[in-house]
C-alpha positions in Angstrom: -39.4 -32.4 17.8 -35.7 -32.3 16.9 -33.1 -32.0 19.5 -31.1 -28.8 19.6 -27.5 -28.5 20.5 -26.2 -25.9 22.8 -23.3 -24.0 21.3 -20.5 -23.3 23.7 -18.1 -20.6 23.1 -14.6 -21.7 22.3 -12.3 -21.3 25.3 -9.3 -20.5 23.0 -11.0 -17.7 21.1 -10.2 -14.1 22.1 -13.4 -12.1 22.3 -11.4 -8.8 22.4 -9.7 -9.4 19.0 -10.6 -6.8 16.4 -12.9 -8.0 13.6 -11.3 -8.0 10.2 -13.3 -6.4 7.3 -14.8 -8.9 4.8 -12.6 -9.9 1.9 -15.5 -9.5 -0.6 -16.2 -6.1 -2.1 -19.5 -4.5 -1.1 -20.2 -3.3 -4.6 -19.4 -5.0 -7.9 -17.0 -3.5 -10.4 -19.8 -3.1 -13.0 -22.0 -1.1 -10.6 -19.1 1.0 -9.6 -18.3 1.9 -13.2 -21.9 2.8 -13.8 -22.0 5.1 -10.7 -18.8 6.7 -11.8 -20.1 7.3 -15.3 -23.2 9.2 -14.0 -21.1 11.0 -11.4 -18.5 12.2 -13.9 -21.1 13.3 -16.4 -23.1 15.1 -13.7 -19.9 16.8 -12.4 -18.9 17.9 -15.9 -22.4 19.3 -16.7 -22.6 21.2 -13.4 -19.2 22.6 -14.0 -20.0 23.8 -17.5 -23.3 25.4 -16.3 -21.4 27.3 -13.6 -18.4 28.4 -15.6 -19.9 29.1 -19.0 -21.7 32.4 -18.2 -18.5 33.8 -16.8 -15.7 32.4 -19.0 -17.6 31.3 -22.1 -18.8 28.0 -23.4 -15.4 26.7 -24.7 -13.5 27.3 -21.5 -16.5 26.0 -19.5 -16.5 22.8 -21.5 -12.8 22.4 -20.9 -13.2 22.9 -17.2 -16.1 20.4 -17.2 -14.0 17.8 -19.0 -11.2 18.4 -16.5 -13.4 17.9 -13.4 -15.3 15.0 -15.0 -11.9 13.3 -15.9 -10.6 13.9 -12.4 -13.5 11.7 -11.1 -12.1 8.8 -13.2 -8.5 9.5 -12.0 -9.6 9.3 -8.4 -11.7 6.2 -9.0 -8.9 4.2 -10.7 -6.3 5.7 -8.4 -8.1 4.3 -5.4 -8.5 0.9 -7.0 -4.7 0.9 -7.7 -3.9 1.9 -4.1 -6.3 -0.7 -2.7 -4.7 -3.5 -4.8 -1.2 -2.3 -3.8 -2.0 -2.3 -0.1 -3.7 -5.7 -0.2 -0.5 -7.5 -1.5 
């Protein structure tokens, strides 16, 4: 049977120090883009379905494109802000 070492805590380490978040992203860029594609298409379709009976199909499609596009603006805006803050 192999000998096991007892691990002693470091006397210099501060146990009350806050833990830093991991430097690695929790989701890959490719998976993020795929999720945003489905989210933006779903948001656009749901918006068209809701607006079209009241305002007409053309205006419903325009509102759908607007809200679907805003999903992309928010996504890339957050990537830009995150990169700016990590400098």
